[in-house]
PDB file of N, CA, C and O in Angstrom:
ATOM      1  N   MET A   1      14.027   0.172  -8.227  1.00  0.00           N
ATOM      2  CA  MET A   1      13.712   0.892  -7.023  1.00  0.00           C
ATOM      3  C   MET A   1      14.612   0.375  -5.901  1.00  0.00           C
ATOM      4  O   MET A   1      14.832  -0.830  -5.769  1.00  0.00           O
ATOM      5  N   PHE A   2      15.121   1.291  -5.108  1.00  0.00           N
ATOM      6  CA  PHE A   2      15.974   0.940  -3.985  1.00  0.00           C
ATOM      7  C   PHE A   2      15.233   1.219  -2.688  1.00  0.00           C
ATOM      8  O   PHE A   2      14.541   2.231  -2.572  1.00  0.00           O
ATOM      9  N   VAL A   3      15.370   0.340  -1.722  1.00  0.00           N
ATOM     10  CA  VAL A   3      14.787   0.532  -0.397  1.00  0.00           C
ATOM     11  C   VAL A   3      15.904   0.358   0.624  1.00  0.00           C
ATOM     12  O   VAL A   3      16.627  -0.638   0.603  1.00  0.00           O
ATOM     13  N   PHE A   4      16.038   1.335   1.519  1.00  0.00           N
ATOM     14  CA  PHE A   4      17.086   1.284   2.535  1.00  0.00           C
ATOM     15  C   PHE A   4      16.450   1.471   3.899  1.00  0.00           C
ATOM     16  O   PHE A   4      15.596   2.341   4.074  1.00  0.00           O
ATOM     17  N   GLU A   5      16.852   0.674   4.854  1.00  0.00           N
ATOM     18  CA  GLU A   5      16.350   0.771   6.224  1.00  0.00           C
ATOM     19  C   GLU A   5      17.516   1.067   7.152  1.00  0.00           C
ATOM     20  O   GLU A   5      18.503   0.332   7.191  1.00  0.00           O
ATOM     21  N   GLN A   6      17.384   2.152   7.896  1.00  0.00           N
ATOM     22  CA  GLN A   6      18.467   2.552   8.796  1.00  0.00           C
ATOM     23  C   GLN A   6      18.729   1.480   9.847  1.00  0.00           C
ATOM     24  O   GLN A   6      19.880   1.247  10.216  1.00  0.00           O
ATOM     25  N   GLN A   7      17.685   0.829  10.331  1.00  0.00           N
ATOM     26  CA  GLN A   7      17.861  -0.197  11.353  1.00  0.00           C
ATOM     27  C   GLN A   7      18.706  -1.355  10.833  1.00  0.00           C
ATOM     28  O   GLN A   7      19.441  -1.976  11.601  1.00  0.00           O
ATOM     29  N   GLN A   8      18.610  -1.650   9.543  1.00  0.00           N
ATOM     30  CA  GLN A   8      19.389  -2.726   8.954  1.00  0.00           C
ATOM     31  C   GLN A   8      20.828  -2.300   8.669  1.00  0.00           C
ATOM     32  O   GLN A   8      21.733  -3.134   8.640  1.00  0.00           O
ATOM     33  N   SER A   9      21.034  -0.997   8.459  1.00  0.00           N
ATOM     34  CA  SER A   9      22.362  -0.488   8.094  1.00  0.00           C
ATOM     35  C   SER A   9      23.263  -0.266   9.293  1.00  0.00           C
ATOM     36  O   SER A   9      24.485  -0.340   9.164  1.00  0.00           O
ATOM     37  N   GLY A  10      22.698   0.001  10.435  1.00  0.00           N
ATOM     38  CA  GLY A  10      23.512   0.237  11.623  1.00  0.00           C
ATOM     39  C   GLY A  10      23.714   1.696  11.960  1.00  0.00           C
ATOM     40  O   GLY A  10      23.815   2.052  13.134  1.00  0.00           O
ATOM     41  N   SER A  11      23.777   2.557  10.941  1.00  0.00           N
ATOM     42  CA  SER A  11      23.928   3.987  11.206  1.00  0.00           C
ATOM     43  C   SER A  11      23.326   4.780  10.047  1.00  0.00           C
ATOM     44  O   SER A  11      23.204   4.284   8.927  1.00  0.00           O
ATOM     45  N   GLU A  12      22.960   6.004  10.343  1.00  0.00           N
ATOM     46  CA  GLU A  12      22.393   6.870   9.310  1.00  0.00           C
ATOM     47  C   GLU A  12      23.433   7.146   8.219  1.00  0.00           C
ATOM     48  O   GLU A  12      23.107   7.124   7.032  1.00  0.00           O
ATOM     49  N   PHE A  13      24.679   7.403   8.619  1.00  0.00           N
ATOM     50  CA  PHE A  13      25.741   7.684   7.657  1.00  0.00           C
ATOM     51  C   PHE A  13      25.941   6.512   6.695  1.00  0.00           C
ATOM     52  O   PHE A  13      26.059   6.708   5.486  1.00  0.00           O
ATOM     53  N   LYS A  14      25.977   5.296   7.240  1.00  0.00           N
ATOM     54  CA  LYS A  14      26.182   4.101   6.411  1.00  0.00           C
ATOM     55  C   LYS A  14      25.021   3.910   5.435  1.00  0.00           C
ATOM     56  O   LYS A  14      25.233   3.565   4.272  1.00  0.00           O
ATOM     57  N   MET A  15      23.793   4.136   5.912  1.00  0.00           N
ATOM     58  CA  MET A  15      22.629   3.976   5.060  1.00  0.00           C
ATOM     59  C   MET A  15      22.647   5.000   3.928  1.00  0.00           C
ATOM     60  O   MET A  15      22.418   4.648   2.771  1.00  0.00           O
ATOM     61  N   LEU A  16      22.918   6.274   4.257  1.00  0.00           N
ATOM     62  CA  LEU A  16      22.937   7.307   3.235  1.00  0.00           C
ATOM     63  C   LEU A  16      24.065   7.095   2.234  1.00  0.00           C
ATOM     64  O   LEU A  16      23.889   7.339   1.040  1.00  0.00           O
ATOM     65  N   SER A  17      25.214   6.646   2.707  1.00  0.00           N
ATOM     66  CA  SER A  17      26.327   6.358   1.801  1.00  0.00           C
ATOM     67  C   SER A  17      25.945   5.266   0.813  1.00  0.00           C
ATOM     68  O   SER A  17      26.233   5.376  -0.379  1.00  0.00           O
ATOM     69  N   GLU A  18      25.307   4.228   1.296  1.00  0.00           N
ATOM     70  CA  GLU A  18      24.883   3.132   0.423  1.00  0.00           C
ATOM     71  C   GLU A  18      23.796   3.596  -0.552  1.00  0.00           C
ATOM     72  O   GLU A  18      23.791   3.184  -1.712  1.00  0.00           O
ATOM     73  N   ALA A  19      22.884   4.440  -0.094  1.00  0.00           N
ATOM     74  CA  ALA A  19      21.826   4.952  -0.973  1.00  0.00           C
ATOM     75  C   ALA A  19      22.414   5.792  -2.097  1.00  0.00           C
ATOM     76  O   ALA A  19      22.014   5.655  -3.252  1.00  0.00           O
ATOM     77  N   ILE A  20      23.358   6.657  -1.764  1.00  0.00           N
ATOM     78  CA  ILE A  20      23.995   7.499  -2.785  1.00  0.00           C
ATOM     79  C   ILE A  20      24.787   6.641  -3.757  1.00  0.00           C
ATOM     80  O   ILE A  20      24.707   6.836  -4.970  1.00  0.00           O
ATOM     81  N   ARG A  21      25.547   5.697  -3.233  1.00  0.00           N
ATOM     82  CA  ARG A  21      26.346   4.804  -4.082  1.00  0.00           C
ATOM     83  C   ARG A  21      25.432   4.017  -5.028  1.00  0.00           C
ATOM     84  O   ARG A  21      25.704   3.941  -6.226  1.00  0.00           O
ATOM     85  N   SER A  22      24.375   3.445  -4.509  1.00  0.00           N
ATOM     86  CA  SER A  22      23.461   2.643  -5.332  1.00  0.00           C
ATOM     87  C   SER A  22      22.780   3.490  -6.402  1.00  0.00           C
ATOM     88  O   SER A  22      22.582   3.044  -7.532  1.00  0.00           O
ATOM     89  N   THR A  23      22.433   4.695  -6.036  1.00  0.00           N
ATOM     90  CA  THR A  23      21.751   5.577  -6.989  1.00  0.00           C
ATOM     91  C   THR A  23      22.648   5.933  -8.157  1.00  0.00           C
ATOM     92  O   THR A  23      22.218   5.882  -9.309  1.00  0.00           O
ATOM     93  N   PHE A  24      23.894   6.295  -7.871  1.00  0.00           N
ATOM     94  CA  PHE A  24      24.778   6.723  -8.940  1.00  0.00           C
ATOM     95  C   PHE A  24      25.423   5.571  -9.689  1.00  0.00           C
ATOM     96  O   PHE A  24      25.856   5.753 -10.827  1.00  0.00           O
ATOM     97  N   MET A  25      25.500   4.395  -9.089  1.00  0.00           N
ATOM     98  CA  MET A  25      26.100   3.245  -9.759  1.00  0.00           C
ATOM     99  C   MET A  25      25.081   2.492 -10.609  1.00  0.00           C
ATOM    100  O   MET A  25      25.458   1.692 -11.466  1.00  0.00           O
ATOM    101  N   GLY A  26      23.815   2.740 -10.380  1.00  0.00           N
ATOM    102  CA  GLY A  26      22.770   2.059 -11.142  1.00  0.00           C
ATOM    103  C   GLY A  26      22.768   2.525 -12.593  1.00  0.00           C
ATOM    104  O   GLY A  26      23.302   3.586 -12.917  1.00  0.00           O
ATOM    105  N   SER A  27      22.174   1.736 -13.441  1.00  0.00           N
ATOM    106  CA  SER A  27      22.089   2.126 -14.848  1.00  0.00           C
ATOM    107  C   SER A  27      20.781   2.888 -15.047  1.00  0.00           C
ATOM    108  O   SER A  27      19.688   2.327 -14.973  1.00  0.00           O
ATOM    109  N   TRP A  28      20.931   4.156 -15.296  1.00  0.00           N
ATOM    110  CA  TRP A  28      19.774   5.028 -15.480  1.00  0.00           C
ATOM    111  C   TRP A  28      19.783   5.550 -16.905  1.00  0.00           C
ATOM    112  O   TRP A  28      20.841   5.813 -17.476  1.00  0.00           O
ATOM    113  N   ARG A  29      18.627   5.693 -17.456  1.00  0.00           N
ATOM    114  CA  ARG A  29      18.491   6.237 -18.793  1.00  0.00           C
ATOM    115  C   ARG A  29      17.427   7.315 -18.748  1.00  0.00           C
ATOM    116  O   ARG A  29      16.296   7.070 -18.330  1.00  0.00           O
ATOM    117  N   ARG A  30      17.788   8.484 -19.172  1.00  0.00           N
ATOM    118  CA  ARG A  30      16.843   9.594 -19.167  1.00  0.00           C
ATOM    119  C   ARG A  30      15.935   9.466 -20.382  1.00  0.00           C
ATOM    120  O   ARG A  30      16.402   9.234 -21.497  1.00  0.00           O
ATOM    121  N   THR A  31      14.650   9.617 -20.158  1.00  0.00           N
ATOM    122  CA  THR A  31      13.685   9.549 -21.249  1.00  0.00           C
ATOM    123  C   THR A  31      12.832  10.805 -21.231  1.00  0.00           C
ATOM    124  O   THR A  31      12.581  11.386 -20.175  1.00  0.00           O
ATOM    125  N   GLU A  32      12.401  11.205 -22.380  1.00  0.00           N
ATOM    126  CA  GLU A  32      11.513  12.357 -22.496  1.00  0.00           C
ATOM    127  C   GLU A  32      10.076  11.897 -22.251  1.00  0.00           C
ATOM    128  O   GLU A  32       9.668  10.828 -22.705  1.00  0.00           O
ATOM    129  N   VAL A  33       9.325  12.711 -21.533  1.00  0.00           N
ATOM    130  CA  VAL A  33       7.921  12.406 -21.297  1.00  0.00           C
ATOM    131  C   VAL A  33       7.087  13.503 -21.916  1.00  0.00           C
ATOM    132  O   VAL A  33       7.450  14.678 -21.868  1.00  0.00           O
ATOM    133  N   SER A  34       5.979  13.118 -22.490  1.00  0.00           N
ATOM    134  CA  SER A  34       5.127  14.107 -23.137  1.00  0.00           C
ATOM    135  C   SER A  34       4.306  14.887 -22.119  1.00  0.00           C
ATOM    136  O   SER A  34       3.989  16.056 -22.337  1.00  0.00           O
ATOM    137  N   VAL A  35       3.965  14.245 -21.014  1.00  0.00           N
ATOM    138  CA  VAL A  35       3.191  14.903 -19.978  1.00  0.00           C
ATOM    139  C   VAL A  35       3.970  14.808 -18.669  1.00  0.00           C
ATOM    140  O   VAL A  35       4.311  13.706 -18.239  1.00  0.00           O
ATOM    141  N   PRO A  36       4.256  15.932 -18.032  1.00  0.00           N
ATOM    142  CA  PRO A  36       4.998  15.851 -16.766  1.00  0.00           C
ATOM    143  C   PRO A  36       4.166  15.145 -15.698  1.00  0.00           C
ATOM    144  O   PRO A  36       2.939  15.246 -15.702  1.00  0.00           O
ATOM    145  N   PRO A  37       4.815  14.441 -14.798  1.00  0.00           N
ATOM    146  CA  PRO A  37       4.063  13.750 -13.753  1.00  0.00           C
ATOM    147  C   PRO A  37       3.366  14.752 -12.838  1.00  0.00           C
ATOM    148  O   PRO A  37       3.823  15.887 -12.705  1.00  0.00           O
ATOM    149  N   PRO A  38       2.269  14.348 -12.207  1.00  0.00           N
ATOM    150  CA  PRO A  38       1.553  15.257 -11.320  1.00  0.00           C
ATOM    151  C   PRO A  38       2.350  15.527 -10.037  1.00  0.00           C
ATOM    152  O   PRO A  38       3.199  14.727  -9.644  1.00  0.00           O
ATOM    153  N   LEU A  39       2.071  16.644  -9.405  1.00  0.00           N
ATOM    154  CA  LEU A  39       2.746  16.999  -8.165  1.00  0.00           C
ATOM    155  C   LEU A  39       2.474  15.992  -7.053  1.00  0.00           C
ATOM    156  O   LEU A  39       3.235  15.920  -6.088  1.00  0.00           O
ATOM    157  N   SER A  40       1.409  15.221  -7.172  1.00  0.00           N
ATOM    158  CA  SER A  40       1.109  14.224  -6.145  1.00  0.00           C
ATOM    159  C   SER A  40       2.181  13.130  -6.097  1.00  0.00           C
ATOM    160  O   SER A  40       2.201  12.334  -5.158  1.00  0.00           O
ATOM    161  N   HIS A  41       3.067  13.080  -7.086  1.00  0.00           N
ATOM    162  CA  HIS A  41       4.179  12.131  -7.071  1.00  0.00           C
ATOM    163  C   HIS A  41       5.369  12.657  -6.275  1.00  0.00           C
ATOM    164  O   HIS A  41       6.326  11.924  -6.027  1.00  0.00           O
ATOM    165  N   LEU A  42       5.308  13.923  -5.877  1.00  0.00           N
ATOM    166  CA  LEU A  42       6.412  14.550  -5.158  1.00  0.00           C
ATOM    167  C   LEU A  42       6.223  14.389  -3.656  1.00  0.00           C
ATOM    168  O   LEU A  42       5.124  14.578  -3.135  1.00  0.00           O
ATOM    169  N   CYS A  43       7.291  14.041  -2.974  1.00  0.00           N
ATOM    170  CA  CYS A  43       7.282  13.942  -1.510  1.00  0.00           C
ATOM    171  C   CYS A  43       8.455  14.770  -1.000  1.00  0.00           C
ATOM    172  O   CYS A  43       9.601  14.535  -1.386  1.00  0.00           O
ATOM    173  N   VAL A  44       8.168  15.742  -0.131  1.00  0.00           N
ATOM    174  CA  VAL A  44       9.183  16.643   0.392  1.00  0.00           C
ATOM    175  C   VAL A  44       9.423  16.310   1.862  1.00  0.00           C
ATOM    176  O   VAL A  44       8.487  16.298   2.661  1.00  0.00           O
ATOM    177  N   GLY A  45      10.673  16.041   2.213  1.00  0.00           N
ATOM    178  CA  GLY A  45      11.031  15.764   3.597  1.00  0.00           C
ATOM    179  C   GLY A  45      11.571  17.017   4.263  1.00  0.00           C
ATOM    180  O   GLY A  45      12.434  17.697   3.708  1.00  0.00           O
ATOM    181  N   LEU A  46      11.067  17.325   5.446  1.00  0.00           N
ATOM    182  CA  LEU A  46      11.500  18.497   6.199  1.00  0.00           C
ATOM    183  C   LEU A  46      12.229  18.048   7.449  1.00  0.00           C
ATOM    184  O   LEU A  46      11.799  17.111   8.121  1.00  0.00           O
ATOM    185  N   LYS A  47      13.316  18.702   7.760  1.00  0.00           N
ATOM    186  CA  LYS A  47      14.060  18.393   8.979  1.00  0.00           C
ATOM    187  C   LYS A  47      14.053  19.625   9.852  1.00  0.00           C
ATOM    188  O   LYS A  47      14.356  20.727   9.394  1.00  0.00           O
ATOM    189  N   ARG A  48      13.706  19.436  11.112  1.00  0.00           N
ATOM    190  CA  ARG A  48      13.671  20.584  12.007  1.00  0.00           C
ATOM    191  C   ARG A  48      15.089  21.018  12.333  1.00  0.00           C
ATOM    192  O   ARG A  48      16.033  20.244  12.182  1.00  0.00           O
ATOM    193  N   GLY A  49      15.236  22.268  12.785  1.00  0.00           N
ATOM    194  CA  GLY A  49      16.571  22.791  12.894  1.00  0.00           C
ATOM    195  C   GLY A  49      17.093  23.056  14.275  1.00  0.00           C
ATOM    196  O   GLY A  49      18.258  23.430  14.409  1.00  0.00           O
ATOM    197  N   GLY A  50      16.305  22.886  15.309  1.00  0.00           N
ATOM    198  CA  GLY A  50      16.783  23.216  16.644  1.00  0.00           C
ATOM    199  C   GLY A  50      16.536  22.102  17.625  1.00  0.00           C
ATOM    200  O   GLY A  50      16.211  20.978  17.241  1.00  0.00           O
ATOM    201  N   SER A  51      16.691  22.415  18.899  1.00  0.00           N
ATOM    202  CA  SER A  51      16.584  21.367  19.898  1.00  0.00           C
ATOM    203  C   SER A  51      15.406  21.530  20.842  1.00  0.00           C
ATOM    204  O   SER A  51      15.103  20.603  21.593  1.00  0.00           O
ATOM    205  N   ASP A  52      14.733  22.664  20.836  1.00  0.00           N
ATOM    206  CA  ASP A  52      13.601  22.830  21.755  1.00  0.00           C
ATOM    207  C   ASP A  52      12.314  22.303  21.129  1.00  0.00           C
ATOM    208  O   ASP A  52      12.281  21.956  19.949  1.00  0.00           O
ATOM    209  N   GLY A  53      11.274  22.250  21.920  1.00  0.00           N
ATOM    210  CA  GLY A  53      10.009  21.683  21.470  1.00  0.00           C
ATOM    211  C   GLY A  53       9.320  22.464  20.382  1.00  0.00           C
ATOM    212  O   GLY A  53       8.482  21.914  19.669  1.00  0.00           O
ATOM    213  N   PHE A  54       9.648  23.734  20.232  1.00  0.00           N
ATOM    214  CA  PHE A  54       8.986  24.556  19.225  1.00  0.00           C
ATOM    215  C   PHE A  54       9.836  24.762  17.977  1.00  0.00           C
ATOM    216  O   PHE A  54       9.401  25.442  17.047  1.00  0.00           O
ATOM    217  N   SER A  55      11.015  24.202  17.934  1.00  0.00           N
ATOM    218  CA  SER A  55      11.937  24.509  16.839  1.00  0.00           C
ATOM    219  C   SER A  55      11.402  24.087  15.479  1.00  0.00           C
ATOM    220  O   SER A  55      11.723  24.714  14.469  1.00  0.00           O
ATOM    221  N   GLY A  56      10.596  23.042  15.438  1.00  0.00           N
ATOM    222  CA  GLY A  56      10.048  22.619  14.158  1.00  0.00           C
ATOM    223  C   GLY A  56       9.139  23.648  13.537  1.00  0.00           C
ATOM    224  O   GLY A  56       8.956  23.672  12.319  1.00  0.00           O
ATOM    225  N   LEU A  57       8.562  24.507  14.371  1.00  0.00           N
ATOM    226  CA  LEU A  57       7.651  25.528  13.871  1.00  0.00           C
ATOM    227  C   LEU A  57       8.291  26.897  13.782  1.00  0.00           C
ATOM    228  O   LEU A  57       7.961  27.682  12.893  1.00  0.00           O
ATOM    229  N   SER A  58       9.206  27.191  14.696  1.00  0.00           N
ATOM    230  CA  SER A  58       9.689  28.564  14.794  1.00  0.00           C
ATOM    231  C   SER A  58      11.054  28.814  14.182  1.00  0.00           C
ATOM    232  O   SER A  58      11.410  29.971  13.960  1.00  0.00           O
ATOM    233  N   VAL A  59      11.833  27.781  13.900  1.00  0.00           N
ATOM    234  CA  VAL A  59      13.182  28.001  13.387  1.00  0.00           C
ATOM    235  C   VAL A  59      13.138  28.624  11.993  1.00  0.00           C
ATOM    236  O   VAL A  59      13.860  29.584  11.723  1.00  0.00           O
ATOM    237  N   ASN A  60      12.317  28.099  11.125  1.00  0.00           N
ATOM    238  CA  ASN A  60      12.243  28.630   9.775  1.00  0.00           C
ATOM    239  C   ASN A  60      10.791  28.632   9.306  1.00  0.00           C
ATOM    240  O   ASN A  60      10.338  27.664   8.695  1.00  0.00           O
ATOM    241  N   PRO A  61      10.061  29.706   9.586  1.00  0.00           N
ATOM    242  CA  PRO A  61       8.655  29.765   9.190  1.00  0.00           C
ATOM    243  C   PRO A  61       8.454  29.667   7.679  1.00  0.00           C
ATOM    244  O   PRO A  61       7.392  29.241   7.227  1.00  0.00           O
ATOM    245  N   ALA A  62       9.462  30.055   6.893  1.00  0.00           N
ATOM    246  CA  ALA A  62       9.326  29.980   5.438  1.00  0.00           C
ATOM    247  C   ALA A  62       9.162  28.538   4.970  1.00  0.00           C
ATOM    248  O   ALA A  62       8.455  28.277   3.997  1.00  0.00           O
ATOM    249  N   VAL A  63       9.814  27.598   5.659  1.00  0.00           N
ATOM    250  CA  VAL A  63       9.675  26.190   5.295  1.00  0.00           C
ATOM    251  C   VAL A  63       8.233  25.736   5.533  1.00  0.00           C
ATOM    252  O   VAL A  63       7.651  25.029   4.710  1.00  0.00           O
ATOM    253  N   GLY A  64       7.671  26.149   6.661  1.00  0.00           N
ATOM    254  CA  GLY A  64       6.275  25.821   6.949  1.00  0.00           C
ATOM    255  C   GLY A  64       5.316  26.438   5.954  1.00  0.00           C
ATOM    256  O   GLY A  64       4.352  25.798   5.535  1.00  0.00           O
ATOM    257  N   ARG A  65       5.576  27.680   5.572  1.00  0.00           N
ATOM    258  CA  ARG A  65       4.724  28.349   4.586  1.00  0.00           C
ATOM    259  C   ARG A  65       4.812  27.634   3.236  1.00  0.00           C
ATOM    260  O   ARG A  65       3.809  27.453   2.546  1.00  0.00           O
ATOM    261  N   GLY A  66       6.019  27.238   2.879  1.00  0.00           N
ATOM    262  CA  GLY A  66       6.185  26.501   1.632  1.00  0.00           C
ATOM    263  C   GLY A  66       5.440  25.179   1.652  1.00  0.00           C
ATOM    264  O   GLY A  66       4.791  24.809   0.674  1.00  0.00           O
ATOM    265  N   ALA A  67       5.535  24.467   2.771  1.00  0.00           N
ATOM    266  CA  ALA A  67       4.816  23.196   2.912  1.00  0.00           C
ATOM    267  C   ALA A  67       3.311  23.422   2.843  1.00  0.00           C
ATOM    268  O   ALA A  67       2.593  22.649   2.209  1.00  0.00           O
ATOM    269  N   ASP A  68       2.830  24.488   3.496  1.00  0.00           N
ATOM    270  CA  ASP A  68       1.404  24.808   3.458  1.00  0.00           C
ATOM    271  C   ASP A  68       0.935  25.134   2.040  1.00  0.00           C
ATOM    272  O   ASP A  68      -0.211  24.854   1.687  1.00  0.00           O
ATOM    273  N   ALA A  69       1.806  25.721   1.232  1.00  0.00           N
ATOM    274  CA  ALA A  69       1.448  26.045  -0.146  1.00  0.00           C
ATOM    275  C   ALA A  69       1.458  24.809  -1.051  1.00  0.00           C
ATOM    276  O   ALA A  69       0.656  24.712  -1.980  1.00  0.00           O
ATOM    277  N   LEU A  70       2.361  23.871  -0.779  1.00  0.00           N
ATOM    278  CA  LEU A  70       2.482  22.680  -1.623  1.00  0.00           C
ATOM    279  C   LEU A  70       1.446  21.603  -1.312  1.00  0.00           C
ATOM    280  O   LEU A  70       1.012  20.887  -2.215  1.00  0.00           O
ATOM    281  N   ALA A  71       1.046  21.480  -0.050  1.00  0.00           N
ATOM    282  CA  ALA A  71       0.129  20.416   0.356  1.00  0.00           C
ATOM    283  C   ALA A  71      -1.195  20.427  -0.420  1.00  0.00           C
ATOM    284  O   ALA A  71      -1.633  19.361  -0.853  1.00  0.00           O
ATOM    285  N   PRO A  72      -1.847  21.565  -0.613  1.00  0.00           N
ATOM    286  CA  PRO A  72      -3.102  21.549  -1.374  1.00  0.00           C
ATOM    287  C   PRO A  72      -2.936  21.133  -2.836  1.00  0.00           C
ATOM    288  O   PRO A  72      -3.913  20.775  -3.494  1.00  0.00           O
ATOM    289  N   LEU A  73      -1.711  21.180  -3.343  1.00  0.00           N
ATOM    290  CA  LEU A  73      -1.448  20.775  -4.724  1.00  0.00           C
ATOM    291  C   LEU A  73      -1.222  19.266  -4.847  1.00  0.00           C
ATOM    292  O   LEU A  73      -0.986  18.755  -5.942  1.00  0.00           O
ATOM    293  N   GLY A  74      -1.296  18.557  -3.712  1.00  0.00           N
ATOM    294  CA  GLY A  74      -1.138  17.108  -3.727  1.00  0.00           C
ATOM    295  C   GLY A  74       0.238  16.627  -3.332  1.00  0.00           C
ATOM    296  O   GLY A  74       0.485  15.421  -3.311  1.00  0.00           O
ATOM    297  N   VAL A  75       1.150  17.551  -3.014  1.00  0.00           N
ATOM    298  CA  VAL A  75       2.498  17.167  -2.604  1.00  0.00           C
ATOM    299  C   VAL A  75       2.438  16.583  -1.200  1.00  0.00           C
ATOM    300  O   VAL A  75       1.773  17.136  -0.324  1.00  0.00           O
ATOM    301  N   ARG A  76       3.130  15.470  -0.982  1.00  0.00           N
ATOM    302  CA  ARG A  76       3.191  14.881   0.355  1.00  0.00           C
ATOM    303  C   ARG A  76       4.329  15.545   1.125  1.00  0.00           C
ATOM    304  O   ARG A  76       5.432  15.704   0.602  1.00  0.00           O
ATOM    305  N   ILE A  77       4.055  15.930   2.362  1.00  0.00           N
ATOM    306  CA  ILE A  77       5.037  16.589   3.212  1.00  0.00           C
ATOM    307  C   ILE A  77       5.324  15.671   4.393  1.00  0.00           C
ATOM    308  O   ILE A  77       4.402  15.189   5.050  1.00  0.00           O
ATOM    309  N   MET A  78       6.608  15.432   4.659  1.00  0.00           N
ATOM    310  CA  MET A  78       6.991  14.572   5.785  1.00  0.00           C
ATOM    311  C   MET A  78       7.879  15.349   6.732  1.00  0.00           C
ATOM    312  O   MET A  78       8.815  16.025   6.306  1.00  0.00           O
ATOM    313  N   LEU A  79       7.585  15.254   8.016  1.00  0.00           N
ATOM    314  CA  LEU A  79       8.470  15.806   9.039  1.00  0.00           C
ATOM    315  C   LEU A  79       9.345  14.671   9.533  1.00  0.00           C
ATOM    316  O   LEU A  79       8.859  13.565   9.773  1.00  0.00           O
ATOM    317  N   SER A  80      10.636  14.940   9.685  1.00  0.00           N
ATOM    318  CA  SER A  80      11.577  13.857   9.941  1.00  0.00           C
ATOM    319  C   SER A  80      11.628  13.395  11.384  1.00  0.00           C
ATOM    320  O   SER A  80      12.120  12.299  11.654  1.00  0.00           O
ATOM    321  N   GLU A  81      11.138  14.191  12.316  1.00  0.00           N
ATOM    322  CA  GLU A  81      11.230  13.814  13.723  1.00  0.00           C
ATOM    323  C   GLU A  81       9.888  14.046  14.408  1.00  0.00           C
ATOM    324  O   GLU A  81       9.203  15.032  14.133  1.00  0.00           O
ATOM    325  N   PHE A  82       9.524  13.148  15.285  1.00  0.00           N
ATOM    326  CA  PHE A  82       8.247  13.281  15.977  1.00  0.00           C
ATOM    327  C   PHE A  82       8.133  14.581  16.769  1.00  0.00           C
ATOM    328  O   PHE A  82       7.064  15.190  16.744  1.00  0.00           O
ATOM    329  N   PRO A  83       9.178  15.046  17.476  1.00  0.00           N
ATOM    330  CA  PRO A  83       9.042  16.314  18.208  1.00  0.00           C
ATOM    331  C   PRO A  83       8.734  17.494  17.295  1.00  0.00           C
ATOM    332  O   PRO A  83       8.234  18.516  17.766  1.00  0.00           O
ATOM    333  N   ALA A  84       9.020  17.378  16.002  1.00  0.00           N
ATOM    334  CA  ALA A  84       8.717  18.454  15.070  1.00  0.00           C
ATOM    335  C   ALA A  84       7.213  18.607  14.855  1.00  0.00           C
ATOM    336  O   ALA A  84       6.767  19.605  14.288  1.00  0.00           O
ATOM    337  N   LEU A  85       6.438  17.639  15.299  1.00  0.00           N
ATOM    338  CA  LEU A  85       4.983  17.701  15.117  1.00  0.00           C
ATOM    339  C   LEU A  85       4.303  18.559  16.174  1.00  0.00           C
ATOM    340  O   LEU A  85       3.102  18.808  16.070  1.00  0.00           O
ATOM    341  N   TRP A  86       5.014  19.008  17.167  1.00  0.00           N
ATOM    342  CA  TRP A  86       4.431  19.813  18.243  1.00  0.00           C
ATOM    343  C   TRP A  86       3.810  21.072  17.670  1.00  0.00           C
ATOM    344  O   TRP A  86       4.503  21.891  17.066  1.00  0.00           O
ATOM    345  N   GLY A  87       2.510  21.232  17.855  1.00  0.00           N
ATOM    346  CA  GLY A  87       1.838  22.439  17.418  1.00  0.00           C
ATOM    347  C   GLY A  87       1.232  22.382  16.038  1.00  0.00           C
ATOM    348  O   GLY A  87       0.659  23.373  15.588  1.00  0.00           O
ATOM    349  N   VAL A  88       1.336  21.247  15.338  1.00  0.00           N
ATOM    350  CA  VAL A  88       0.774  21.174  13.986  1.00  0.00           C
ATOM    351  C   VAL A  88      -0.507  20.339  13.955  1.00  0.00           C
ATOM    352  O   VAL A  88      -0.911  19.854  12.898  1.00  0.00           O
ATOM    353  N   GLU A  89      -1.141  20.175  15.113  1.00  0.00           N
ATOM    354  CA  GLU A  89      -2.310  19.306  15.206  1.00  0.00           C
ATOM    355  C   GLU A  89      -3.445  19.729  14.272  1.00  0.00           C
ATOM    356  O   GLU A  89      -4.204  18.893  13.780  1.00  0.00           O
ATOM    357  N   HIS A  90      -3.547  21.018  14.040  1.00  0.00           N
ATOM    358  CA  HIS A  90      -4.652  21.492  13.194  1.00  0.00           C
ATOM    359  C   HIS A  90      -4.403  21.111  11.741  1.00  0.00           C
ATOM    360  O   HIS A  90      -5.219  21.420  10.873  1.00  0.00           O
TER     361      HIS A  90
END
């Protein structure tokens, strides 16, 4: 398992570059599983697309609808920026 902290890396670009490098340079072996893992193991990160206070909700409603459909199945949904939480209090 790899853990990367942006604060330790200095920049988002540097952190992501190191994460990609570590992922592909690691020794991975694909194995067959008899039972697929549950959806509760899935975590989906959402990034808002605009600069105003409502952009997290209004830029792409399909993303919100998709998140609303996945959440009851146990999928964890993460919004990447605090301003994207405006209006999702319910």
